[in-house]
N, C-alpha and C positions, 0 to 999 in steps of 0.2 A: 491460398486463407491464414490469413493471423493466427497464433495460437493462443488462447486469452492467458491471461496471470493464474500462476497458482497460488494458493495459500497454504501455508504449513498447519498441520496439528496443533503445535504446539503456540500459533499466531489466537487459532482459534481457541486456545485452551485460554490462553491470556484475556482473548474479550471475554470469553464466560467469566473469569475472573472478577472483570471490573462489573462486568453487571450489563452489557454493553444493551445488549437485544434486550431486557429487562424493561429498559427504560425506551425502548422503540427507536435505537440507533444502529448504528452500523458503523465497521471502520471506514472512513473514505479516504482515498489512495486517489490523489489527483499528482498532473504533471505543470506546473508552471513557469513562465519563461520568468530569470532571473537566474539571483545566485551565484556565487563564483567561478561558475562552469558553463553558466548559460540557460540550464533549465535546472529546476530543483521541485521536489517534493512535496505537495503540502498532505500532510496524515492528521486526519481530525477525528472525531466522534460526530456524525451527523447523522441526519433523515434522511434515508432513501429517496431518489426522484425517478420518477416515470420511466426518462430514460437510460437511466443507470444499468452496466452492467452488473450485476449480483452473484455474489461468488457466496457458496453457504457451505456450511459444515457445521457439527457439533451444536448447532441451533443457533450459529453465531452465522452475521452477514458482515462482508468485506463487500463495496460498492467503488464503483469505478466510472467516470462519467465519459462520453462516447467521444470528448475531443483527447484526452488525456489517454485511451485505449490503445491507439498504434501507438505512443511512447513507450507502454508497458508489457508490449505482446510479448509474451513467453518468460516474462518475470516471476520472480519468487516473492511473495510475500513471507513474512518471518518474522519472529520475537528472540530477541536476544540480552541474554542478561551478561555483562561484564563486571569488571570490577570499577570501571566509567559509569556507569549505571547501566538503568534495561532501558530498549525501547523497541517500536518496530523495524524492521530494514529491510529493504529490497534490494535482491540481486538482481538487475537489470541486466539480460546480455546484447541490449540495443544502443549502451551506454560505454562510449568508446574512453570515456575516462571518466574520474568522477574525485571533489574535492576529496578532502583527508576525514569531515564531519561524516559525509554518507549521504548529506543530502540533498548537494548539488553536483549535478551530473554535464556529460556534454554527449552530442550523439556526430 
């Protein structure tokens, strides 16, 4: 059995700051083909779909579609603030390598 992705309290707190749930949205994390390493993450605010895995915390939701779920098994979704900017990041144990931007990865 695959472990579902985890969401950090910091990521849920950022979603609360954005007010995503108040707008009927969740943070959608998906995996698509492409990018400089073979796969890339798509992270956006979106309405949940009926077949999504819904991860909830602090009144906020993060959703993952069923196709992306195997690629994100055991991953951690976090939010970071650095000198270069603030963004949601994914620590994915399934990725064998990733590009410098952290959006593209290979397995």
